[in-house]
N, C-alpha and C positions, 0 to 999 in steps of 0.2 A: 426778169428781175436783174438788176445790175449786180455783177459779182466783182467788180474791180474795187473801188473805194480804197479805204486806207489799210485793210487788213489782208495780208496774203497777196504777194505779187504773182503775176502769171508767169509760170515756168517756161522753159525752152520748148516743152511739148505742148504748150497751150493750155495746160491744166493748172491746178492749184495745188500747192504743196502740202496739203494736210496740216494746216496750221493749228487746227483745233480751236480757233477763236470764233467768238460769236458776235455778230453785229445785230442789235435790235434798236428799233425806234418805237418808243411807247407813247401813248397819248398823255396829255397833261392831266386829264381828269382821272379821279380815282374810280375804283370799282372794276367791273368787267372790261378787260382790254378790248374785247370784241365790240363794246359799245352797242350801238343800235341806230346810230345816225346814218344818213345817206352820205355816200362818198361822192363828191363832185368830181368833174373831169380832171381839174388841175388844182384842187384845193389843198391847202396845207394840212388840213385834217387827215386827208387821205394818206398823204406822205407819212404822217405820224403813225398811222395805223399800219402801214406797210412793214412787215417784218421779214427780213431776209436771212436771219442767222442760221436757222436749221437747214435751209436749202443750201447756203454757202458751205455748211459743214458736210452735208451729204455729197455735194459735188466735189468738194476737196478730197473726200475719201475715195471717190471713184477715180479721180485724177491720180491719186497716190497709188492705187492698186494698178493703174495702167501706165505708170511712169515708164517712159521709154518707148511707148507705142506711137503710132502715127495718128495724129489728131487733125489731119488735113481734111478739107471738104471734098470727099470722094464724089466724083461725078458731077461737081458743080461747075458746068462749063458754060452756063449763062445762055444756052442755046434756045431753040424754039420750045414752045409750051408742049407738054405731053398731050396725047390724044385723050379724049374723054374716057375711052375704054380702059386706059391704064390707071385711072384714078377711081373708077366705079367699083363697087363691091363685086367680088367675083361670083357670089352666089354658092360657092362651095361650102359644104357643111363643115363645121369645126371638128376637131378630133374628138373621139369618143372615149378616150383613155386618159388617166392621170397616173403619175407616179410620184409619191410623196406630196400629193396635193397640187402638183405642177403638170399642166398639159403635156402630153407626149404622144409619140407615134405620128409625127407629121409626115406627109407625103414627100417623095423626093422630086419636087417640082419647084418652080419659082414661087407659086403661090404658098406651097408648104414652108418654104424658107421664110417668106414674109410673115406667115402665121406664127412660126416658131419665134422669130425675132420679136414680134409683138408681145407674145406671152412671156418671153424671157426679160424683156425690158421691164414689165410689170413686176416681176419677182426680184429683179436686181435692184430696184429702187423701192422696196417694200419695208414695212416695219419688221418683218420676219428676218431680213438680212442683218439686222442689228442685234439679234438674239444669238449668242455664241452657239447654243445647242442646235439651233435651227439652221444656222449659216453653213455648217458643214454639210448638212443634207442637201441644201440648195446648190451649193457648188458641186457636190457629187452628181446631182441630177442634170445640171444645166451645162456644164463645161466638158469638153473632151478629156478623156482619162489622163492623157500625158500633161494636162495643164492643172489638174485638180489640186495637187499638193502645193504648187507654187502660188496659185491664186488663193487657196485657203489661208496660206501663211500671210500673203499680202493683205487680204481683207481683215484678218485678225489684227494685224498691226495698224491698219487704217481705222478700224472701229474699236479702238482701245478703250480701257475704262475711262481715260481722260476725255476722249471724244464723247462717250456715252454720258458722262457727267455734265459735259458742256451742253447737251441737248436735253438735259433733265431727266436722264434714265439712270437706273442702277447698273451694276456690272453684268446683270442677266438681261439687259435691254428692256426693263419694265419701267413704266412711269410710276410716279409716286401715287400714294392712296388718293383718290378723289380726282385723278387726272388720266387722260387717255391720250396716248401717243398716236399720231396720225401720219401715215406715209402711204398715200395712194397714187399710183401712176395710171394714166388713161391714154393709150395710144390714139392718136388722131388720124394718122396715115402712115403708109410705108413706101419705100422706093428701093428697088434693086438697082445697085450700081455695078455689080459684077456677078456673073453666075456661071456655074458649070455643074455637072452632076455630082461633084465631090466637094464643092465649096461655093460659098455665096457671101456677098457683102450687102447688107440690108441696112437702110437708114430708117429709124422709127421716130416720127415726129410726135412728141408727147406733151401732155399737160399733167398737172398733179397738184395735190394738196399735202402740205407738210407742216408739222409743228405739234404742239402739245395743247390739247383742250383741257381747260381747268381754271378755276378762279384765280389761282396764284401762278399761273404759267408766265414764264418770262419769254417763251417762244410761242406766241399764239399762231394758230394755223393760218397759213397763207398759201397762195397758189404760185405756180412757176410754169414756164414753157421752155422745153429744151428738146434737143435731137440726139438720140443714141445711135451710134454706128456699131453694128455687131457683125464681126467676122465669124461666119458659121462654117462648120465642116460636117460632112456626112459621115457619121461614125455609129457603130453599133445599131444600125438600122433606123437612125433618126438624126435630125439636125441638132448639133451641139455647138456651144459657143467656144471659139478658139481664142478670141480677144474682143474687147469692146471699149468704146470711149464715148465722150459726150461733148456737146457744145451748147451754147445759149440759143433760144429761139427756134424758129421765128415765133414772136409774140405779138398779139393783137393789142389794141388800146384797151385798157381796163374799163369795164362797164361801170355804170353808176348803180352799183348794187347795194342793197341793204345788208350790212354786216350781221351775221347771225351770232347769237350768244353762244358761249362756250359749251353749255350743256346741250344745245341743239346740235352742234357739230359732233359731240361725243356720241350722242344718241344715233345720228345718221350713220356714223362709222360702224356701230354695233348692229344696226338694223338693215343696212343696205349692203348686199353681198356683191362680190366682184364678178367678172365675166371671163369666159374663155374667148380669146380673140382669133378671128379667122380672116384671111384676106379673101 
């Protein structure tokens, strides 16, 4: 999804400066904004249904929290294609432990670093990160100790009450009655661009669904593709995040899918659980 457009200019670090503005394009017809019509390959109806506001705000908040970091394409040298073994599943079992609901206890290996990065990408772009009480627990669990205080402060400022209001949530990060806020991230693949026994840089290619499901929602659930780069450090017997950033894509052509009604989206979020990811 395009993040340029008229709201929020790209900063020097390649991110977006946390404008707190929302861009939405709603269909002309009344009723459920999810409709039920087929979306053609390049039809104007699909462009009307495409809603980018929530994703823009989430990415702007991440960029705000990482302002001053390196947002360059690490390891993108345009060289030869990787061998099949480097992209195939490792077959290693995922971790067996969780701390605060977040997978933990990753092995001190490249595969362990990739598994950690995948699971941390999920939690850092989740609905829980928008809840003030849950956010502190996530930061405490995911980040290295010496970065916790600074990151907690930055994220609190990024996910301000104004930001939450712009995405249709109250000060506690909860959706209005009859609505369900959705923020689900699914890693598609990982790539290690730098590794040692004490530090690793891992890129996680992700897709996700973001928005508010409900009859009166101004931010219907839409999907996005992005890549998160996580700088990891081996600390306290586990991989922890030292810093992270994100960029758009790679994104495929949108399929000609039937758009689901809002109640079906909300029901899916409640009934389908997430995964623990392992490389």
